[in-house]
C-alpha positions as CSV (number, residue, x, y, z in Angstrom):
1,M,-16.2,0.0,-17.0
2,H,-19.0,2.3,-17.9
3,I,-19.4,5.7,-16.3
4,E,-23.1,5.0,-15.9
5,Y,-22.3,2.1,-13.6
6,F,-19.9,4.2,-11.5
7,L,-22.5,7.0,-11.1
8,K,-25.2,4.5,-10.3
9,R,-23.0,3.1,-7.5
10,V,-22.3,6.5,-6.1
11,L,-26.0,7.3,-6.1
12,Y,-26.7,4.1,-4.2
13,I,-24.0,5.0,-1.6
14,V,-25.6,8.4,-1.2
15,L,-29.0,6.8,-0.6
16,I,-27.5,4.3,1.8
17,L,-25.9,7.1,3.8
18,V,-29.1,9.0,3.9
19,F,-30.8,6.0,5.6
20,V,-27.7,5.4,7.7
21,S,-27.8,9.1,8.9
22,A,-31.4,8.7,9.9
23,L,-30.7,5.5,11.8
24,I,-27.7,7.0,13.5
25,F,-29.5,10.0,14.6
26,F,-32.6,8.2,16.0
27,L,-30.4,5.6,17.7
28,T,-28.4,8.4,19.6
29,Q,-31.8,9.8,20.8
30,V,-32.5,6.6,22.8
31,L,-29.1,6.5,24.5
32,P,-29.5,6.6,28.3
33,G,-28.9,9.8,30.1
34,N,-29.4,13.5,29.3
35,A,-26.7,15.4,27.4
36,A,-27.6,18.6,29.3
37,Q,-27.5,16.9,32.6
38,M,-24.1,15.3,31.8
39,I,-22.6,18.7,30.8
40,L,-23.9,20.6,34.0
41,G,-23.2,17.7,36.4
42,E,-25.4,15.9,38.9
43,H,-25.9,18.8,41.1
44,A,-27.6,21.0,38.4
45,T,-31.2,22.0,39.1
46,P,-34.1,20.9,36.8
47,E,-34.5,24.6,35.6
48,Q,-30.7,24.8,34.6
49,V,-31.1,21.4,32.8
50,A,-34.2,22.7,30.9
51,A,-32.6,25.9,30.0
52,L,-29.4,24.3,28.6
53,S,-31.6,21.7,26.7
54,A,-33.5,24.6,25.1
55,R,-30.3,26.4,24.2
56,M,-28.9,23.2,22.5
57,H,-32.4,22.7,20.9
58,L,-32.7,19.3,22.6
59,D,-36.3,20.1,23.7
60,R,-37.6,20.0,20.1
61,P,-39.1,16.8,18.5
62,A,-36.6,14.4,17.2
63,Y,-37.7,14.7,13.6
64,V,-37.2,18.4,13.8
65,Q,-33.7,18.0,15.2
66,Y,-32.9,15.5,12.5
67,A,-34.0,17.8,9.7
68,D,-31.9,20.6,11.1
69,W,-28.9,18.3,11.4
70,A,-29.3,16.9,7.9
71,L,-29.6,20.5,6.4
72,G,-26.6,21.6,8.4
73,I,-24.6,18.7,6.9
74,L,-25.6,19.7,3.3
75,K,-24.4,23.3,4.2
76,G,-21.1,22.0,5.7
77,D,-22.1,22.6,9.3
78,W,-22.2,19.2,11.2
79,G,-22.7,20.8,14.5
80,T,-20.7,21.8,17.6
81,S,-19.3,19.3,20.2
82,F,-21.3,19.5,23.5
83,S,-18.1,18.4,25.5
84,I,-15.3,20.3,23.6
85,G,-17.2,23.2,22.2
86,Q,-15.5,23.0,18.8
87,P,-17.1,22.1,15.4
88,V,-17.4,18.3,15.3
89,L,-16.3,18.0,11.6
90,G,-12.9,19.6,12.3
91,L,-12.4,17.3,15.3
92,A,-13.4,14.2,13.5
93,L,-11.3,14.9,10.4
94,T,-8.2,15.6,12.5
95,A,-8.7,12.4,14.4
96,L,-9.6,10.5,11.2
97,G,-6.4,11.7,9.6
98,R,-4.4,10.1,12.4
99,S,-6.4,6.8,12.3
100,A,-6.1,6.8,8.4
101,L,-2.3,7.1,8.8
102,L,-2.4,4.2,11.2
103,G,-4.6,2.1,9.0
104,I,-2.7,2.8,5.8
105,V,0.6,1.7,7.5
106,A,-1.1,-1.4,8.7
107,L,-2.6,-2.2,5.1
108,V,0.8,-1.8,3.5
109,L,2.5,-4.0,6.0
110,V,-0.3,-6.6,5.4
111,T,0.0,-6.4,1.6
112,L,3.9,-6.8,1.8
113,V,3.7,-9.6,4.3
114,A,0.4,-11.6,3.9
115,I,0.2,-12.0,0.2
116,P,3.8,-13.3,-0.3
117,L,3.2,-15.6,2.8
118,G,0.0,-17.0,1.1
119,V,1.7,-17.5,-2.2
120,I,4.8,-19.3,-0.7
121,A,2.6,-21.5,1.5
122,A,0.5,-22.5,-1.6
123,A,3.6,-23.2,-3.7
124,R,5.0,-25.4,-1.0
125,R,1.8,-26.8,0.4
126,A,2.0,-29.6,3.0
127,G,5.5,-28.5,3.7
128,P,7.0,-27.0,6.9
129,I,6.4,-23.4,5.6
130,D,2.8,-24.1,4.8
131,V,2.2,-25.6,8.2
132,G,4.0,-22.8,9.9
133,V,2.0,-20.2,8.1
134,S,-1.3,-22.0,8.9
135,V,-0.5,-22.4,12.6
136,T,0.6,-18.7,12.8
137,S,-2.6,-17.6,11.0
138,Y,-4.8,-19.5,13.4
139,I,-3.1,-18.0,16.4
140,G,-3.4,-14.6,14.9
141,V,-7.1,-15.0,14.3
142,A,-7.7,-16.4,17.8
143,L,-6.0,-13.5,19.7
144,P,-8.2,-10.5,20.2
145,E,-6.7,-7.1,19.4
146,F,-6.4,-6.0,23.1
147,V,-4.5,-9.2,24.0
148,T,-2.0,-8.7,21.0
149,A,-1.7,-5.0,21.9
150,T,-1.0,-5.8,25.6
151,L,1.5,-8.5,24.8
152,L,3.4,-6.0,22.5
153,L,3.4,-3.4,25.3
154,V,4.8,-5.9,27.7
155,L,7.5,-7.1,25.4
156,F,8.6,-4.0,23.6
157,A,7.4,-0.9,25.6
158,R,9.0,-1.6,29.0
159,P,10.8,1.4,30.4
160,E,14.0,-0.6,30.9
161,L,14.2,-1.5,27.3
162,G,13.3,2.0,25.9
163,L,12.5,0.6,22.4
164,F,9.1,2.2,21.8
165,P,6.8,4.5,23.7
166,A,3.8,2.9,25.6
167,G,1.3,5.1,23.8
168,G,0.5,8.6,22.6
169,Y,1.1,10.4,19.4
170,K,3.7,12.9,18.2
171,A,3.7,14.8,14.9
172,I,7.0,15.1,12.9
173,S,7.0,18.8,13.8
174,E,7.0,18.1,17.4
175,G,9.8,15.5,17.8
176,G,11.1,14.5,14.4
177,F,10.5,11.5,12.2
178,W,11.6,8.7,14.7
179,A,9.5,10.2,17.5
180,F,6.5,10.2,15.0
181,A,7.2,6.7,13.7
182,S,7.9,5.0,17.1
183,H,4.3,5.9,18.2
184,L,2.9,4.2,15.1
185,I,4.9,1.0,15.1
186,L,3.3,-1.0,17.9
187,P,-0.3,0.0,17.1
188,A,0.4,-0.8,13.3
189,I,1.8,-4.2,14.1
190,T,-1.2,-5.1,16.3
191,L,-3.5,-4.4,13.4
192,T,-1.2,-6.1,11.0
193,I,-1.0,-9.4,12.9
194,V,-4.8,-9.9,12.9
195,M,-5.2,-8.9,9.2
196,T,-2.3,-11.0,8.0
197,A,-3.9,-14.0,9.5
198,H,-7.0,-13.5,7.4
199,I,-5.4,-12.4,4.2
200,S,-2.6,-15.0,4.1
201,R,-5.1,-17.8,4.6
202,Q,-7.4,-16.5,1.8
203,T,-4.5,-16.0,-0.6
204,R,-3.2,-19.5,0.1
205,S,-6.6,-21.0,-0.5
206,E,-7.2,-19.3,-3.8
207,M,-3.5,-19.9,-5.1
208,V,-3.9,-23.6,-4.4
209,E,-7.0,-23.7,-6.6
210,V,-5.4,-21.5,-9.4
211,L,-2.2,-23.6,-9.4
212,E,-4.2,-26.6,-10.3
213,S,-5.9,-24.9,-13.3
214,D,-5.3,-25.7,-16.9
215,Y,-3.7,-22.5,-18.0
216,V,-1.1,-22.8,-15.2
217,R,-0.2,-26.3,-16.3
218,T,0.0,-24.9,-19.9
219,A,2.4,-22.1,-18.7
220,R,4.6,-24.7,-17.1
221,L,4.6,-26.9,-20.2
222,K,5.8,-23.9,-22.2
223,G,8.9,-23.8,-20.1
224,L,8.2,-20.7,-18.0
225,S,10.0,-20.5,-14.7
226,N,8.3,-21.2,-11.5
227,R,8.7,-17.6,-10.4
228,A,6.9,-16.4,-13.6
229,V,4.2,-18.9,-13.1
230,L,3.5,-17.9,-9.6
231,W,3.8,-14.1,-9.6
232,R,2.8,-13.2,-13.2
233,H,0.1,-15.7,-14.0
234,A,-1.3,-17.3,-10.9
235,L,-1.2,-14.5,-8.4
236,P,-3.2,-11.9,-10.4
237,N,-6.0,-14.4,-10.9
238,S,-6.1,-15.3,-7.2
239,L,-6.3,-11.8,-5.9
240,L,-9.9,-11.1,-6.4
241,P,-11.2,-12.8,-3.3
242,T,-8.2,-11.4,-1.4
243,I,-9.3,-7.9,-2.4
244,T,-12.8,-8.7,-1.0
245,I,-11.2,-9.6,2.3
246,I,-9.0,-6.4,2.3
247,A,-12.2,-4.4,1.7
248,L,-14.0,-6.1,4.5
249,D,-10.8,-5.6,6.7
250,V,-11.5,-1.8,6.2
251,G,-14.7,-2.5,8.2
252,Y,-12.5,-4.4,10.7
253,L,-10.1,-1.5,11.0
254,I,-13.0,0.8,11.8
255,G,-13.8,-1.4,14.8
256,G,-10.3,-2.7,15.6
257,I,-8.8,0.7,15.5
258,L,-11.1,1.8,18.3
259,V,-9.7,-1.0,20.6
260,V,-6.0,-0.5,19.6
261,E,-6.3,3.3,19.9
262,E,-7.7,2.9,23.4
263,V,-5.0,0.5,24.5
264,F,-2.1,2.7,23.1
265,A,-3.7,6.1,24.0
266,Y,-3.5,7.0,20.3
267,P,-5.7,10.1,19.6
268,G,-7.5,8.8,16.6
269,I,-11.1,8.6,15.5
270,G,-11.7,5.4,17.7
271,R,-10.5,7.1,20.9
272,L,-12.5,10.3,19.9
273,M,-15.7,8.0,19.5
274,V,-15.1,6.5,23.0
275,L,-14.7,10.1,24.5
276,A,-18.0,11.2,22.7
277,I,-19.9,8.2,24.1
278,Q,-18.6,8.7,27.6
279,N,-19.8,12.4,27.5
280,R,-22.9,11.6,25.5
281,D,-21.7,14.1,23.0
282,L,-24.5,13.6,20.3
283,P,-23.2,15.8,17.5
284,L,-19.7,14.1,17.7
285,I,-21.1,10.7,17.8
286,Q,-23.3,11.3,14.9
287,C,-20.5,12.8,12.9
288,I,-18.1,10.0,13.6
289,A,-20.6,7.3,12.9
290,L,-21.6,8.8,9.5
291,L,-17.9,9.3,8.5
292,M,-17.2,5.6,9.3
293,S,-20.2,4.4,7.3
294,A,-19.1,6.5,4.3
295,I,-15.6,5.2,4.4
296,Y,-16.9,1.5,4.5
297,A,-19.2,2.1,1.6
298,F,-16.6,3.7,-0.6
299,A,-14.1,1.0,0.3
300,N,-16.4,-1.6,-1.1
301,L,-16.9,0.4,-4.2
302,A,-13.1,0.6,-4.6
303,A,-12.9,-3.2,-4.2
304,D,-15.5,-3.7,-7.1
305,L,-13.6,-1.3,-9.3
306,S,-10.3,-3.2,-8.5
307,Y,-11.9,-6.4,-9.7
308,A,-12.4,-4.9,-13.2
309,W,-8.9,-3.5,-13.2
310,L,-7.3,-7.0,-12.4
311,D,-9.5,-9.1,-14.5
312,K,-10.4,-7.6,-17.8
313,R,-13.1,-10.3,-18.2
314,I,-15.2,-8.5,-15.7
315,Q,-17.3,-5.8,-17.3
316,Y,-19.7,-3.7,-15.3
317,E,-22.7,-2.6,-17.3
């Protein structure tokens, strides 16, 4: 891969984020309600609302507010939360770290479960395992995140069982490793179930096609074992579309985590976004939305770079 290609892609991402930042900012300006009014309450006088609006610079033209916000981002100042009164970047990064931990656990589980399931289903297509994987995948795709999360809560978080907590978060320093892990397990499984359905079906479909190719038949004729044919020759060549699905699932995680975090009361970036929207906390909304856009853009770049790493025939000029 040429360094020029990488730098060009990064430049495109920067330009996209500039456009997205403007779109995010001006969309938040048309949200219903007045931020100063929501902070002061419904009994505030018009004079008090006007004074607070002036203090928060909400009385200036939108393009002036956007210019100040963009310059602040370049200087590292993303603004201060209207509702919490703290710098929004610190709040967002703390919540993003918790969500990233949850997302990474889910992606690892998906990789360990979905890809082997797809390979086994393709190797034994039309058999009981293939049918079972297909049926389970359809069920996983059909169930929304909040339904899966609620079912897991009912089954495994009942007080009489005491297996897992119903929600919340605990750092390792607060309650030890098990308390920390037990709060992650049910949310991570919820995300894993939906993503496993997508990825196992995609892996199976690509593996079936690859297993019928000429070079796989040649490998079998050379006397290679079925294990070697499947995992060393067929799987690497069937993973490119799967990587695309995984990169797209990063976008799903951005939206799906919001629902899952709300159900499990997990203090991540999704729950913080809900809080910001409820309080019309414009700086916090804008910060979270821009961070999510950047994550999605760089996830797609990582997927493209993975193509070239897995398949040496792909060369980016």
